[in-house]
C-alpha positions as CSV (number, residue, x, y, z in Angstrom):
1,M,-65.0,-110.5,-183.1
2,S,-66.4,-106.3,-181.6
3,P,-64.0,-103.3,-180.6
4,R,-64.9,-105.0,-177.4
5,E,-63.8,-108.4,-177.7
6,E,-60.7,-107.2,-178.9
7,E,-60.0,-104.2,-176.0
8,V,-60.0,-106.8,-173.7
9,L,-58.7,-109.6,-175.0
10,R,-55.2,-106.7,-175.4
11,R,-55.1,-107.1,-172.2
12,F,-53.4,-110.6,-172.3
13,D,-51.0,-109.6,-175.0
14,A,-47.1,-109.9,-174.5
15,R,-45.0,-107.0,-174.6
16,P,-41.3,-105.8,-175.5
17,A,-40.4,-102.9,-172.4
18,T,-39.0,-100.4,-174.2
19,D,-35.4,-98.9,-172.3
20,N,-36.8,-96.5,-171.5
21,Q,-40.4,-99.0,-169.6
22,R,-36.9,-101.0,-168.6
23,E,-35.6,-98.8,-166.8
24,R,-38.8,-97.5,-164.5
25,L,-40.0,-101.4,-164.4
26,Q,-36.3,-101.5,-162.5
27,E,-36.6,-98.8,-160.7
28,M,-40.0,-99.5,-159.0
29,A,-38.7,-103.0,-158.1
30,K,-36.7,-100.9,-156.1
31,D,-39.0,-99.1,-154.9
32,F,-41.2,-102.0,-153.6
33,K,-38.9,-104.1,-152.1
34,F,-37.9,-101.1,-150.3
35,L,-41.2,-101.1,-148.7
36,T,-41.3,-104.6,-148.4
37,L,-38.4,-104.9,-146.5
38,R,-40.1,-101.3,-144.1
39,L,-42.7,-103.8,-143.3
40,L,-40.9,-107.0,-142.5
41,G,-38.4,-105.1,-139.7
42,R,-41.8,-103.5,-138.1
43,T,-44.7,-105.3,-138.4
44,P,-45.4,-108.7,-136.6
45,P,-45.4,-111.9,-138.8
46,S,-48.8,-112.1,-138.8
47,R,-52.2,-112.4,-141.1
48,E,-52.2,-108.2,-141.2
49,Q,-48.5,-109.0,-142.1
50,A,-49.0,-111.4,-144.8
51,L,-52.2,-109.1,-146.4
52,A,-49.4,-106.2,-146.4
53,L,-47.4,-107.7,-148.1
54,T,-49.9,-109.4,-150.8
55,H,-51.3,-106.3,-151.4
56,L,-47.8,-104.4,-151.9
57,E,-47.3,-107.8,-154.4
58,D,-50.9,-106.9,-156.4
59,A,-49.4,-102.9,-156.4
60,A,-46.3,-104.0,-157.6
61,M,-48.2,-106.2,-160.1
62,W,-50.7,-103.3,-161.5
63,A,-48.4,-100.8,-160.9
64,S,-46.6,-102.2,-163.6
65,K,-49.4,-103.5,-166.1
66,A,-50.0,-100.2,-166.4
67,I,-47.1,-99.3,-167.3
68,M,-46.6,-102.3,-170.1
69,H,-49.8,-102.0,-171.5
70,N,-50.9,-98.3,-171.2
71,E,-47.8,-96.9,-173.8
72,G,-46.9,-97.5,-177.1
73,G,-43.0,-96.4,-177.6
74,D,-40.4,-94.5,-176.0
75,D,-42.8,-91.5,-176.5
76,G,-45.3,-93.0,-173.3
77,K,-48.8,-92.6,-175.9
78,P,-51.0,-94.7,-174.8
79,T,-51.9,-97.7,-176.6
80,P,-55.1,-97.3,-177.9
């Protein structure tokens, strides 16, 4: 298997969260929930609102993946 194939396949590996990562993921979840409630409270139900909610979900997923897939251990160094 080529190094590129190995790198791409690593994207699908499950990784257990460290205590530091778990704490940051929980804080981010609170932030995204806050934004979601603000969005729901300040915009009318519409296609645009649905898209905004979808993009918040996308952002939450990518932010979580950034923490889980780009750090080594508690030291925060990127995984090779």
